[in-house]
N, C-alpha and C positions, 0 to 999 in steps of 0.2 A: 822804637828806634828813632833816633834823631840824627839827621844829616845836616851839618852846618858848613856851608861854603864860606870861605874866608878869603881875604886878600892873599896875593902871592901864590895862587894855584893850590890852596890848602883846603882839604876836606877833612872834617872831624866827624867821626861816627861814634855815637854812644848808644849802647843797648842797655835798657833799664828793665829789670825784672822785679815784679812785686808779688809777694806771697799773700794772696787775699783769702787763703784758706785758714782753718784753725789747726792744721797739722804741718809738720815739717815738710819741706819739699827740696829735693836735690836739684842743683842748677849747674849747668855747664854751658858756656856761650862760645860760639864760633860761627864763622860764615866763610864762604868760598869765593873771594874775588879773584878773577883771572886778569892778568896783565899782559899786554902785548905792546911792543915798542916799534912795530913796523918791520921787524926782521925776525927770523927764527931765533929762539932762545939760544941756540948754539953760538950765535954771533953777538950775544949780549954778555954783560958782566954781572956778577952777584957778590954781595958781601952781607953777612949777618953775624951777630954776636951770640955765639953759643959755645958751650964746652962739651955738651953731651947730646947724643941722639938716643931716642927710645928704641930698644930692640923690638922688632915685630917677629911673630912666627910666620909660617907659610900662608896663614889665612889673614895676615895683617892685623892680628890682635897683639897688643903689647905684652911682652913676657914679664915685665917688671924690672928688667935690667936696663941700665944706662951705659951706653958705649961712648968712650971719649971721641969727640969729633970737633975739629977746628979748621976744617978744609977751606971754608970761606970766611975766615976771620978777618981777612982784608980783601979788597976788591980783586976779583979774579975772573978770568974768562970762564964762562959757563961750559962751553964746549959740548961734549957728548954726555955730560952728567945727566943722570935720570933720577928723579925723586918721587917717592911716595912715602915720605918720612916725616916724623915729628921730632922737634928739637926743644930742649929746655933753652930758654933765652937768659942771657946775662944782662938784666936791666941796669946793673951798676956800671956797665961799660958805656962807651960813648953812644950818643944818639946822633943820627938816626940808628935804630937798631938793625935795620935792613935797608940795603940800597940795591935796586935793580936798574942797570944802566945800559943804554945803547949809545956807544961813543960815536958811531957813524951818523946817527941822527941828532947827536948832542942833546940827549934828554935822559932824565933818570926819575925814578919813583923812589921816594924816601918814606920809610914807615917808622912811626914813633908811637909804639904802644905804651900805655900806662901800666902800672904794676898789676892791674887786673888781668893782663894777658901774659902769663909766664911761659907760654908755649907757642911755637911757630911751626906750622905744617906747610910743607912744599909738595906740590904735585906737578909733574911734567906730563902733559898729554902726549899721546903717540905722534900727533902731527907736528909737535914742537913749535907751534906758532904762538904759544902763550905759556904762561906759568901761573899756577895758583899759589898765592902766598897768603896763608890763612892764620890770623891771630886766633889763638885758642885760650880760653880761661882754664881749661882742663885738658888733660891728655886724652887721646882716643880711648874709648871703652871706660871712661872715668866712672860711669855708674856701677861698674863691676870692680875696677882696680883702685878707685878712690884717688888717683893722681890729680890733684888740683880741684877735686869736686867740692863745691860749696853747698852748704845746707842752710836754707833760709828758715828762720823761725816764723811763726804766724805774724803777719803784718810787717815783716821785714822786707827790705829791698836791697838790690845789688846793682851796681852800674859797672859797665865795661866800656872803656874808651880807647880809641886809637886815632891817630892822625896820619893822613897821607899828604905828601907834598910832591908836586910835579915841578921839576926844575930843568931849565935849559943850562947847558954847560958852556 
């Protein structure tokens, strides 16, 4: 993983995976950054570009169905929304792909994933003091359902990059 700090409060994170074996290897990349903006998430706003949410069963395994979802297609109060969900992202829409904002503190986090991250997972902890916004290269359970799973040939590599920008309003 490479973390690059840049001007204007920008952090670029790149994960690079190399297949050093002589066999195929399945690859899925994702990590779990949590964000807090000084207030409970109930008092923040969220926007992300998606048209579909993956349906999960009662054990949180994707069923293979996509459900239409555009609730946060424009900046909206988060309120009592609770997430432990994965969404397909519409990378052709405007960037940033996701904005998490605290208007009271005049600050927001903007997320700019590259094509290598076509999924976005949100998780709201019970204490509601933060939110996990996770770029994913593949859907949960991808090793079984194949959604977004990448297979690397021997000696092949793959890179996954996203950029975070912290802005004052």
